[in-house]
PyMOL Python script that loads the backbone (N, CA, C, O; Angstrom):
from pymol import cmd

cmd.read_pdbstr("""\
ATOM      1  N   MET A   1      31.857 148.959 179.136  1.00  0.00           N
ATOM      2  CA  MET A   1      32.230 149.905 179.046  1.00  0.00           C
ATOM      3  C   MET A   1      34.294 149.850 177.936  1.00  0.00           C
ATOM      4  O   MET A   1      35.214 149.208 178.445  1.00  0.00           O
ATOM      5  N   PRO A   2      34.422 150.328 177.085  1.00  0.00           N
ATOM      6  CA  PRO A   2      35.989 150.537 176.608  1.00  0.00           C
ATOM      7  C   PRO A   2      36.777 150.653 177.966  1.00  0.00           C
ATOM      8  O   PRO A   2      36.434 151.462 178.827  1.00  0.00           O
ATOM      9  N   SER A   3      37.435 150.131 178.057  1.00  0.00           N
ATOM     10  CA  SER A   3      39.155 150.104 178.596  1.00  0.00           C
ATOM     11  C   SER A   3      39.557 151.810 177.771  1.00  0.00           C
ATOM     12  O   SER A   3      39.505 152.095 176.574  1.00  0.00           O
ATOM     13  N   LYS A   4      39.898 152.583 178.814  1.00  0.00           N
ATOM     14  CA  LYS A   4      40.826 154.008 179.057  1.00  0.00           C
ATOM     15  C   LYS A   4      42.374 153.319 178.355  1.00  0.00           C
ATOM     16  O   LYS A   4      43.032 152.365 178.770  1.00  0.00           O
ATOM     17  N   PRO A   5      42.532 153.887 177.596  1.00  0.00           N
ATOM     18  CA  PRO A   5      43.919 154.462 176.565  1.00  0.00           C
ATOM     19  C   PRO A   5      45.142 154.381 177.926  1.00  0.00           C
ATOM     20  O   PRO A   5      44.913 154.814 179.056  1.00  0.00           O
ATOM     21  N   ILE A   6      46.232 153.832 177.560  1.00  0.00           N
ATOM     22  CA  ILE A   6      47.533 154.214 178.536  1.00  0.00           C
ATOM     23  C   ILE A   6      47.782 155.008 178.427  1.00  0.00           C
ATOM     24  O   ILE A   6      48.173 155.336 177.306  1.00  0.00           O
ATOM     25  N   SER A   7      47.756 156.174 179.726  1.00  0.00           N
ATOM     26  CA  SER A   7      48.524 157.596 179.424  1.00  0.00           C
ATOM     27  C   SER A   7      50.113 157.805 179.042  1.00  0.00           C
ATOM     28  O   SER A   7      50.484 158.790 178.404  1.00  0.00           O
ATOM     29  N   SER A   8      50.919 156.888 179.447  1.00  0.00           N
ATOM     30  CA  SER A   8      52.025 156.758 180.114  1.00  0.00           C
ATOM     31  C   SER A   8      53.469 155.496 179.458  1.00  0.00           C
ATOM     32  O   SER A   8      53.492 154.304 179.764  1.00  0.00           O
ATOM     33  N   LEU A   9      54.062 155.892 178.942  1.00  0.00           N
ATOM     34  CA  LEU A   9      55.420 155.056 178.663  1.00  0.00           C
ATOM     35  C   LEU A   9      55.202 153.666 179.600  1.00  0.00           C
ATOM     36  O   LEU A   9      55.018 152.554 179.105  1.00  0.00           O
ATOM     37  N   ASP A  10      55.272 154.019 181.440  1.00  0.00           N
ATOM     38  CA  ASP A  10      55.641 153.354 182.050  1.00  0.00           C
ATOM     39  C   ASP A  10      54.719 152.053 182.270  1.00  0.00           C
ATOM     40  O   ASP A  10      55.111 150.994 182.758  1.00  0.00           O
ATOM     41  N   GLU A  11      53.328 152.356 181.785  1.00  0.00           N
ATOM     42  CA  GLU A  11      52.459 151.592 182.088  1.00  0.00           C
ATOM     43  C   GLU A  11      52.091 150.346 181.046  1.00  0.00           C
ATOM     44  O   GLU A  11      51.319 149.405 181.227  1.00  0.00           O
ATOM     45  N   LEU A  12      53.046 150.723 179.707  1.00  0.00           N
ATOM     46  CA  LEU A  12      53.543 149.467 178.728  1.00  0.00           C
ATOM     47  C   LEU A  12      54.043 148.053 179.066  1.00  0.00           C
ATOM     48  O   LEU A  12      54.927 148.153 179.917  1.00  0.00           O
ATOM     49  N   PRO A  13      53.787 146.616 178.681  1.00  0.00           N
ATOM     50  CA  PRO A  13      55.017 145.860 178.959  1.00  0.00           C
ATOM     51  C   PRO A  13      56.153 146.155 178.253  1.00  0.00           C
ATOM     52  O   PRO A  13      56.242 147.136 177.515  1.00  0.00           O
ATOM     53  N   GLN A  14      57.055 145.331 178.447  1.00  0.00           N
ATOM     54  CA  GLN A  14      58.682 145.340 178.596  1.00  0.00           C
ATOM     55  C   GLN A  14      58.388 145.072 177.369  1.00  0.00           C
ATOM     56  O   GLN A  14      59.032 145.955 176.801  1.00  0.00           O
ATOM     57  N   THR A  15      57.906 144.519 176.601  1.00  0.00           N
ATOM     58  CA  THR A  15      58.584 144.242 175.119  1.00  0.00           C
ATOM     59  C   THR A  15      57.041 144.574 174.369  1.00  0.00           C
ATOM     60  O   THR A  15      56.337 143.773 173.755  1.00  0.00           O
ATOM     61  N   HIS A  16      56.809 145.881 174.615  1.00  0.00           N
ATOM     62  CA  HIS A  16      55.411 146.285 173.758  1.00  0.00           C
ATOM     63  C   HIS A  16      56.349 147.683 172.578  1.00  0.00           C
ATOM     64  O   HIS A  16      56.825 148.772 172.899  1.00  0.00           O
ATOM     65  N   VAL A  17      56.302 147.191 171.616  1.00  0.00           N
ATOM     66  CA  VAL A  17      56.953 148.081 170.942  1.00  0.00           C
ATOM     67  C   VAL A  17      57.100 149.332 170.405  1.00  0.00           C
ATOM     68  O   VAL A  17      57.738 149.793 169.459  1.00  0.00           O
ATOM     69  N   ALA A  18      56.237 149.841 171.366  1.00  0.00           N
ATOM     70  CA  ALA A  18      56.432 151.680 171.705  1.00  0.00           C
ATOM     71  C   ALA A  18      57.837 151.914 172.323  1.00  0.00           C
ATOM     72  O   ALA A  18      58.642 152.834 172.173  1.00  0.00           O
ATOM     73  N   ARG A  19      57.870 150.653 173.151  1.00  0.00           N
ATOM     74  CA  ARG A  19      59.236 151.218 174.389  1.00  0.00           C
ATOM     75  C   ARG A  19      60.467 150.985 173.661  1.00  0.00           C
ATOM     76  O   ARG A  19      61.566 151.126 174.200  1.00  0.00           O
ATOM     77  N   ARG A  20      60.324 150.647 172.503  1.00  0.00           N
ATOM     78  CA  ARG A  20      61.849 150.055 171.686  1.00  0.00           C
ATOM     79  C   ARG A  20      61.926 151.357 170.950  1.00  0.00           C
ATOM     80  O   ARG A  20      62.907 152.100 170.951  1.00  0.00           O
ATOM     81  N   ASN A  21      60.745 151.570 170.292  1.00  0.00           N
ATOM     82  CA  ASN A  21      60.883 153.007 169.420  1.00  0.00           C
ATOM     83  C   ASN A  21      60.539 154.079 170.155  1.00  0.00           C
ATOM     84  O   ASN A  21      59.955 155.055 169.683  1.00  0.00           O
ATOM     85  N   PHE A  22      60.946 153.935 171.570  1.00  0.00           N
ATOM     86  CA  PHE A  22      60.601 155.726 172.169  1.00  0.00           C
ATOM     87  C   PHE A  22      61.915 156.166 172.639  1.00  0.00           C
ATOM     88  O   PHE A  22      62.226 157.335 172.867  1.00  0.00           O
ATOM     89  N   LYS A  23      62.988 154.677 172.820  1.00  0.00           N
ATOM     90  CA  LYS A  23      64.299 155.130 173.431  1.00  0.00           C
ATOM     91  C   LYS A  23      65.131 156.257 172.105  1.00  0.00           C
ATOM     92  O   LYS A  23      65.611 157.282 172.591  1.00  0.00           O
ATOM     93  N   ASN A  24      65.209 156.182 171.380  1.00  0.00           N
ATOM     94  CA  ASN A  24      66.144 157.372 170.468  1.00  0.00           C
ATOM     95  C   ASN A  24      66.005 158.517 169.519  1.00  0.00           C
ATOM     96  O   ASN A  24      66.746 159.267 168.885  1.00  0.00           O
ATOM     97  N   SER A  25      63.792 158.177 169.837  1.00  0.00           N
ATOM     98  CA  SER A  25      63.921 159.284 168.899  1.00  0.00           C
ATOM     99  C   SER A  25      63.598 160.149 168.823  1.00  0.00           C
ATOM    100  O   SER A  25      63.039 160.609 167.828  1.00  0.00           O
ATOM    101  N   VAL A  26      63.848 160.792 169.979  1.00  0.00           N
ATOM    102  CA  VAL A  26      64.602 162.976 170.079  1.00  0.00           C
ATOM    103  C   VAL A  26      65.663 162.762 169.251  1.00  0.00           C
ATOM    104  O   VAL A  26      66.488 163.655 169.058  1.00  0.00           O
ATOM    105  N   PHE A  27      65.745 161.691 168.737  1.00  0.00           N
ATOM    106  CA  PHE A  27      68.334 162.063 168.933  1.00  0.00           C
ATOM    107  C   PHE A  27      67.917 161.514 167.013  1.00  0.00           C
ATOM    108  O   PHE A  27      68.820 161.566 166.178  1.00  0.00           O
ATOM    109  N   HIS A  28      66.395 161.010 166.595  1.00  0.00           N
ATOM    110  CA  HIS A  28      67.331 161.089 165.161  1.00  0.00           C
ATOM    111  C   HIS A  28      66.181 161.405 165.234  1.00  0.00           C
ATOM    112  O   HIS A  28      65.714 160.418 165.802  1.00  0.00           O
ATOM    113  N   ARG A  29      65.011 162.364 164.999  1.00  0.00           N
ATOM    114  CA  ARG A  29      63.869 163.359 164.319  1.00  0.00           C
ATOM    115  C   ARG A  29      65.193 164.865 164.720  1.00  0.00           C
ATOM    116  O   ARG A  29      64.853 165.929 164.203  1.00  0.00           O
ATOM    117  N   CYS A  30      66.032 164.896 165.238  1.00  0.00           N
ATOM    118  CA  CYS A  30      67.387 166.224 165.380  1.00  0.00           C
ATOM    119  C   CYS A  30      68.709 165.747 164.579  1.00  0.00           C
ATOM    120  O   CYS A  30      69.603 166.523 164.243  1.00  0.00           O
ATOM    121  N   LEU A  31      68.703 164.438 164.338  1.00  0.00           N
ATOM    122  CA  LEU A  31      69.543 163.800 163.237  1.00  0.00           C
ATOM    123  C   LEU A  31      68.926 163.715 162.060  1.00  0.00           C
ATOM    124  O   LEU A  31      69.744 163.622 161.145  1.00  0.00           O
ATOM    125  N   SER A  32      67.390 163.707 161.577  1.00  0.00           N
ATOM    126  CA  SER A  32      66.541 163.639 160.564  1.00  0.00           C
ATOM    127  C   SER A  32      66.887 165.358 160.161  1.00  0.00           C
ATOM    128  O   SER A  32      67.349 165.569 159.039  1.00  0.00           O
ATOM    129  N   CYS A  33      66.696 166.324 160.924  1.00  0.00           N
ATOM    130  CA  CYS A  33      66.057 167.409 160.572  1.00  0.00           C
ATOM    131  C   CYS A  33      67.882 168.298 160.070  1.00  0.00           C
ATOM    132  O   CYS A  33      67.906 168.960 159.032  1.00  0.00           O
ATOM    133  N   PHE A  34      68.623 168.223 160.556  1.00  0.00           N
ATOM    134  CA  PHE A  34      70.393 167.783 160.406  1.00  0.00           C
ATOM    135  C   PHE A  34      70.500 167.600 159.053  1.00  0.00           C
ATOM    136  O   PHE A  34      70.584 168.372 158.098  1.00  0.00           O
ATOM    137  N   ARG A  35      70.478 166.378 159.183  1.00  0.00           N
ATOM    138  CA  ARG A  35      70.835 165.720 158.084  1.00  0.00           C
ATOM    139  C   ARG A  35      69.764 166.774 156.436  1.00  0.00           C
ATOM    140  O   ARG A  35      70.471 167.096 155.481  1.00  0.00           O
ATOM    141  N   ARG A  36      68.330 167.116 156.379  1.00  0.00           N
ATOM    142  CA  ARG A  36      67.712 167.433 155.551  1.00  0.00           C
ATOM    143  C   ARG A  36      68.199 168.689 155.238  1.00  0.00           C
ATOM    144  O   ARG A  36      68.052 168.831 154.024  1.00  0.00           O
ATOM    145  N   GLY A  37      68.771 169.795 155.791  1.00  0.00           N
ATOM    146  CA  GLY A  37      69.287 171.003 156.216  1.00  0.00           C
ATOM    147  C   GLY A  37      70.877 170.596 154.979  1.00  0.00           C
ATOM    148  O   GLY A  37      71.193 170.839 153.814  1.00  0.00           O
ATOM    149  N   PHE A  38      71.574 169.717 156.424  1.00  0.00           N
ATOM    150  CA  PHE A  38      72.951 169.419 155.408  1.00  0.00           C
ATOM    151  C   PHE A  38      72.459 169.430 153.505  1.00  0.00           C
ATOM    152  O   PHE A  38      73.118 169.907 152.582  1.00  0.00           O
ATOM    153  N   LEU A  39      71.213 168.785 153.444  1.00  0.00           N
ATOM    154  CA  LEU A  39      71.446 168.231 151.592  1.00  0.00           C
ATOM    155  C   LEU A  39      70.798 168.831 150.791  1.00  0.00           C
ATOM    156  O   LEU A  39      70.921 168.575 149.593  1.00  0.00           O
ATOM    157  N   VAL A  40      69.738 170.010 151.346  1.00  0.00           N
ATOM    158  CA  VAL A  40      69.716 170.511 150.455  1.00  0.00           C
ATOM    159  C   VAL A  40      70.320 172.161 150.215  1.00  0.00           C
ATOM    160  O   VAL A  40      69.877 172.986 149.417  1.00  0.00           O
ATOM    161  N   ILE A  41      71.623 172.349 151.310  1.00  0.00           N
ATOM    162  CA  ILE A  41      73.010 173.135 151.265  1.00  0.00           C
ATOM    163  C   ILE A  41      73.214 172.469 149.727  1.00  0.00           C
ATOM    164  O   ILE A  41      73.339 172.989 148.618  1.00  0.00           O
ATOM    165  N   LYS A  42      73.187 170.971 150.224  1.00  0.00           N
ATOM    166  CA  LYS A  42      74.909 170.399 149.414  1.00  0.00           C
ATOM    167  C   LYS A  42      74.345 170.119 148.107  1.00  0.00           C
ATOM    168  O   LYS A  42      75.031 169.913 147.105  1.00  0.00           O
ATOM    169  N   ALA A  43      72.594 170.116 148.157  1.00  0.00           N
ATOM    170  CA  ALA A  43      72.337 170.106 146.328  1.00  0.00           C
ATOM    171  C   ALA A  43      72.418 171.718 145.876  1.00  0.00           C
ATOM    172  O   ALA A  43      72.937 171.982 144.791  1.00  0.00           O
ATOM    173  N   ALA A  44      71.899 172.786 146.719  1.00  0.00           N
ATOM    174  CA  ALA A  44      72.510 173.987 145.778  1.00  0.00           C
ATOM    175  C   ALA A  44      73.654 173.928 145.401  1.00  0.00           C
ATOM    176  O   ALA A  44      73.963 174.192 144.239  1.00  0.00           O
ATOM    177  N   VAL A  45      74.846 173.425 146.673  1.00  0.00           N
ATOM    178  CA  VAL A  45      75.812 174.511 145.533  1.00  0.00           C
ATOM    179  C   VAL A  45      76.123 173.538 144.786  1.00  0.00           C
ATOM    180  O   VAL A  45      76.683 174.161 143.884  1.00  0.00           O
ATOM    181  N   LEU A  46      76.209 171.825 144.312  1.00  0.00           N
ATOM    182  CA  LEU A  46      76.287 170.859 143.671  1.00  0.00           C
ATOM    183  C   LEU A  46      75.421 171.621 141.925  1.00  0.00           C
ATOM    184  O   LEU A  46      75.976 171.681 140.828  1.00  0.00           O
ATOM    185  N   ASN A  47      74.034 172.066 142.258  1.00  0.00           N
ATOM    186  CA  ASN A  47      73.477 172.409 140.962  1.00  0.00           C
ATOM    187  C   ASN A  47      73.487 174.597 140.473  1.00  0.00           C
ATOM    188  O   ASN A  47      72.811 175.286 139.707  1.00  0.00           O
ATOM    189  N   ARG A  48      74.691 174.904 141.489  1.00  0.00           N
ATOM    190  CA  ARG A  48      74.681 176.198 141.283  1.00  0.00           C
ATOM    191  C   ARG A  48      74.212 177.439 142.015  1.00  0.00           C
ATOM    192  O   ARG A  48      74.585 178.433 141.391  1.00  0.00           O
ATOM    193  N   LEU A  49      73.689 177.678 142.857  1.00  0.00           N
ATOM    194  CA  LEU A  49      72.028 177.719 143.232  1.00  0.00           C
ATOM    195  C   LEU A  49      72.457 178.690 144.049  1.00  0.00           C
ATOM    196  O   LEU A  49      73.686 178.741 144.086  1.00  0.00           O
ATOM    197  N   PRO A  50      71.937 179.437 144.681  1.00  0.00           N
ATOM    198  CA  PRO A  50      72.399 180.320 145.924  1.00  0.00           C
ATOM    199  C   PRO A  50      72.040 179.629 146.831  1.00  0.00           C
ATOM    200  O   PRO A  50      71.258 178.682 146.746  1.00  0.00           O
ATOM    201  N   LEU A  51      72.608 180.057 147.854  1.00  0.00           N
ATOM    202  CA  LEU A  51      72.388 179.100 149.068  1.00  0.00           C
ATOM    203  C   LEU A  51      71.457 179.532 150.027  1.00  0.00           C
ATOM    204  O   LEU A  51      71.344 180.586 150.652  1.00  0.00           O
ATOM    205  N   PRO A  52      70.545 178.043 149.995  1.00  0.00           N
ATOM    206  CA  PRO A  52      69.456 178.301 150.543  1.00  0.00           C
ATOM    207  C   PRO A  52      69.195 179.849 152.099  1.00  0.00           C
ATOM    208  O   PRO A  52      70.256 180.232 152.590  1.00  0.00           O
ATOM    209  N   GLN A  53      68.431 180.236 152.422  1.00  0.00           N
ATOM    210  CA  GLN A  53      68.322 181.270 153.389  1.00  0.00           C
ATOM    211  C   GLN A  53      67.170 180.412 154.551  1.00  0.00           C
ATOM    212  O   GLN A  53      66.011 180.026 154.400  1.00  0.00           O
ATOM    213  N   GLY A  54      67.735 180.376 155.244  1.00  0.00           N
ATOM    214  CA  GLY A  54      66.956 180.611 156.649  1.00  0.00           C
ATOM    215  C   GLY A  54      65.966 181.906 156.934  1.00  0.00           C
ATOM    216  O   GLY A  54      65.681 182.906 156.274  1.00  0.00           O
ATOM    217  N   SER A  55      65.490 181.291 158.540  1.00  0.00           N
ATOM    218  CA  SER A  55      63.195 182.118 158.087  1.00  0.00           C
ATOM    219  C   SER A  55      62.882 181.562 159.589  1.00  0.00           C
ATOM    220  O   SER A  55      62.630 180.492 160.143  1.00  0.00           O
ATOM    221  N   PHE A  56      62.981 182.361 159.776  1.00  0.00           N
ATOM    222  CA  PHE A  56      62.201 182.254 161.197  1.00  0.00           C
ATOM    223  C   PHE A  56      60.488 182.834 161.667  1.00  0.00           C
ATOM    224  O   PHE A  56      60.698 183.641 162.572  1.00  0.00           O
ATOM    225  N   PHE A  57      59.480 182.779 161.509  1.00  0.00           N
ATOM    226  CA  PHE A  57      58.253 182.742 161.950  1.00  0.00           C
ATOM    227  C   PHE A  57      57.471 182.530 163.318  1.00  0.00           C
ATOM    228  O   PHE A  57      56.650 181.910 163.994  1.00  0.00           O
ATOM    229  N   PRO A  58      58.159 183.289 163.209  1.00  0.00           N
ATOM    230  CA  PRO A  58      57.296 184.060 165.221  1.00  0.00           C
ATOM    231  C   PRO A  58      55.967 183.430 164.917  1.00  0.00           C
ATOM    232  O   PRO A  58      55.426 183.310 163.818  1.00  0.00           O
ATOM    233  N   GLU A  59      55.312 182.842 166.747  1.00  0.00           N
ATOM    234  CA  GLU A  59      53.676 182.754 166.274  1.00  0.00           C
ATOM    235  C   GLU A  59      53.711 184.060 167.277  1.00  0.00           C
ATOM    236  O   GLU A  59      54.376 184.617 168.150  1.00  0.00           O
ATOM    237  N   PRO A  60      52.335 184.145 166.397  1.00  0.00           N
ATOM    238  CA  PRO A  60      51.330 185.468 166.967  1.00  0.00           C
ATOM    239  C   PRO A  60      51.602 185.971 168.429  1.00  0.00           C
ATOM    240  O   PRO A  60      52.589 185.379 168.864  1.00  0.00           O
ATOM    241  N   TRP A  61      51.220 186.617 169.098  1.00  0.00           N
ATOM    242  CA  TRP A  61      51.381 186.996 170.277  1.00  0.00           C
ATOM    243  C   TRP A  61      49.637 186.736 170.249  1.00  0.00           C
ATOM    244  O   TRP A  61      48.798 187.002 169.390  1.00  0.00           O
ATOM    245  N   PRO A  62      49.531 186.076 171.639  1.00  0.00           N
ATOM    246  CA  PRO A  62      48.199 185.895 171.823  1.00  0.00           C
ATOM    247  C   PRO A  62      47.037 187.777 171.911  1.00  0.00           C
ATOM    248  O   PRO A  62      47.560 188.876 172.098  1.00  0.00           O
ATOM    249  N   SER A  63      46.216 187.649 171.803  1.00  0.00           N
ATOM    250  CA  SER A  63      45.678 188.412 171.910  1.00  0.00           C
ATOM    251  C   SER A  63      44.716 188.980 173.149  1.00  0.00           C
ATOM    252  O   SER A  63      44.508 190.170 173.386  1.00  0.00           O
ATOM    253  N   LEU A  64      44.170 187.816 173.895  1.00  0.00           N
ATOM    254  CA  LEU A  64      44.258 187.521 175.009  1.00  0.00           C
ATOM    255  C   LEU A  64      44.702 186.883 176.287  1.00  0.00           C
ATOM    256  O   LEU A  64      44.862 185.702 176.593  1.00  0.00           O
ATOM    257  N   THR A  65      44.869 188.111 177.011  1.00  0.00           N
ATOM    258  CA  THR A  65      46.666 187.074 177.670  1.00  0.00           C
ATOM    259  C   THR A  65      45.036 187.003 179.115  1.00  0.00           C
ATOM    260  O   THR A  65      44.248 187.733 179.715  1.00  0.00           O
ATOM    261  N   PRO A  66      45.478 185.439 178.929  1.00  0.00           N
ATOM    262  CA  PRO A  66      45.479 184.698 180.303  1.00  0.00           C
ATOM    263  C   PRO A  66      45.280 184.723 182.109  1.00  0.00           C
ATOM    264  O   PRO A  66      46.224 184.333 182.796  1.00  0.00           O
ATOM    265  N   GLN A  67      44.005 185.203 182.763  1.00  0.00           N
ATOM    266  CA  GLN A  67      43.719 185.995 183.815  1.00  0.00           C
ATOM    267  C   GLN A  67      44.166 184.900 184.535  1.00  0.00           C
ATOM    268  O   GLN A  67      43.999 183.725 184.208  1.00  0.00           O
ATOM    269  N   LEU A  68      44.942 185.454 185.876  1.00  0.00           N
ATOM    270  CA  LEU A  68      45.759 184.001 186.813  1.00  0.00           C
ATOM    271  C   LEU A  68      45.036 184.923 188.069  1.00  0.00           C
ATOM    272  O   LEU A  68      45.116 186.147 188.164  1.00  0.00           O
ATOM    273  N   HIS A  69      44.269 183.955 189.057  1.00  0.00           N
ATOM    274  CA  HIS A  69      43.815 184.157 190.121  1.00  0.00           C
ATOM    275  C   HIS A  69      44.534 183.482 191.117  1.00  0.00           C
ATOM    276  O   HIS A  69      44.919 182.336 191.346  1.00  0.00           O
ATOM    277  N   VAL A  70      44.599 185.061 191.845  1.00  0.00           N
ATOM    278  CA  VAL A  70      45.277 184.585 193.491  1.00  0.00           C
ATOM    279  C   VAL A  70      45.058 183.015 193.929  1.00  0.00           C
ATOM    280  O   VAL A  70      45.897 182.115 193.965  1.00  0.00           O
ATOM    281  N   SER A  71      43.891 182.985 194.197  1.00  0.00           N
ATOM    282  CA  SER A  71      43.890 181.486 194.604  1.00  0.00           C
ATOM    283  C   SER A  71      44.007 180.921 193.775  1.00  0.00           C
ATOM    284  O   SER A  71      42.798 180.936 193.547  1.00  0.00           O
ATOM    285  N   GLN A  72      44.388 180.346 192.985  1.00  0.00           N
ATOM    286  CA  GLN A  72      45.185 179.407 191.960  1.00  0.00           C
ATOM    287  C   GLN A  72      46.802 179.266 192.011  1.00  0.00           C
ATOM    288  O   GLN A  72      47.521 178.372 191.565  1.00  0.00           O
ATOM    289  N   ILE A  73      47.141 180.517 192.743  1.00  0.00           N
ATOM    290  CA  ILE A  73      48.605 180.362 192.611  1.00  0.00           C
ATOM    291  C   ILE A  73      49.073 179.617 194.291  1.00  0.00           C
ATOM    292  O   ILE A  73      48.414 179.976 195.267  1.00  0.00           O
ATOM    293  N   THR A  74      50.385 178.457 194.496  1.00  0.00           N
ATOM    294  CA  THR A  74      50.101 177.617 195.425  1.00  0.00           C
ATOM    295  C   THR A  74      51.671 177.904 195.560  1.00  0.00           C
ATOM    296  O   THR A  74      52.295 178.164 194.531  1.00  0.00           O
ATOM    297  N   LEU A  75      52.342 177.865 196.817  1.00  0.00           N
ATOM    298  CA  LEU A  75      53.552 178.032 196.816  1.00  0.00           C
ATOM    299  C   LEU A  75      54.146 176.791 198.162  1.00  0.00           C
ATOM    300  O   LEU A  75      53.702 176.679 199.305  1.00  0.00           O
ATOM    301  N   SER A  76      55.376 175.921 197.431  1.00  0.00           N
ATOM    302  CA  SER A  76      55.652 175.133 197.680  1.00  0.00           C
ATOM    303  C   SER A  76      56.504 175.306 199.612  1.00  0.00           C
ATOM    304  O   SER A  76      57.175 176.303 199.880  1.00  0.00           O
ATOM    305  N   THR A  77      56.348 174.550 200.317  1.00  0.00           N
ATOM    306  CA  THR A  77      57.321 174.551 201.638  1.00  0.00           C
ATOM    307  C   THR A  77      57.992 173.815 201.811  1.00  0.00           C
ATOM    308  O   THR A  77      58.516 173.701 202.919  1.00  0.00           O
ATOM    309  N   ALA A  78      58.280 172.962 200.753  1.00  0.00           N
ATOM    310  CA  ALA A  78      59.031 172.112 201.016  1.00  0.00           C
ATOM    311  C   ALA A  78      61.132 172.271 200.666  1.00  0.00           C
ATOM    312  O   ALA A  78      61.879 171.339 200.964  1.00  0.00           O
TER     313      ALA A  78
END
""", "prot")
cmd.dss("prot")
cmd.show_as("cartoon", "prot")
cmd.util.cbc("prot")
cmd.orient("prot")
């Protein structure tokens, strides 16, 4: 039977490459998004083009509302 994949970072050895790459991955993603936006604006200015306008495309509202039964609700007494 094949072994199950590891489900969390805590289960990996300390020297695993995923641990080293995970530490600042969120920061690098935000920085790269910011840098890309800055470069797009800079290129537009240097090429004397109109500045790009941001756009927001929200996801459509779900057509079906999930049903929640009272038996599924649990209250914590802690």
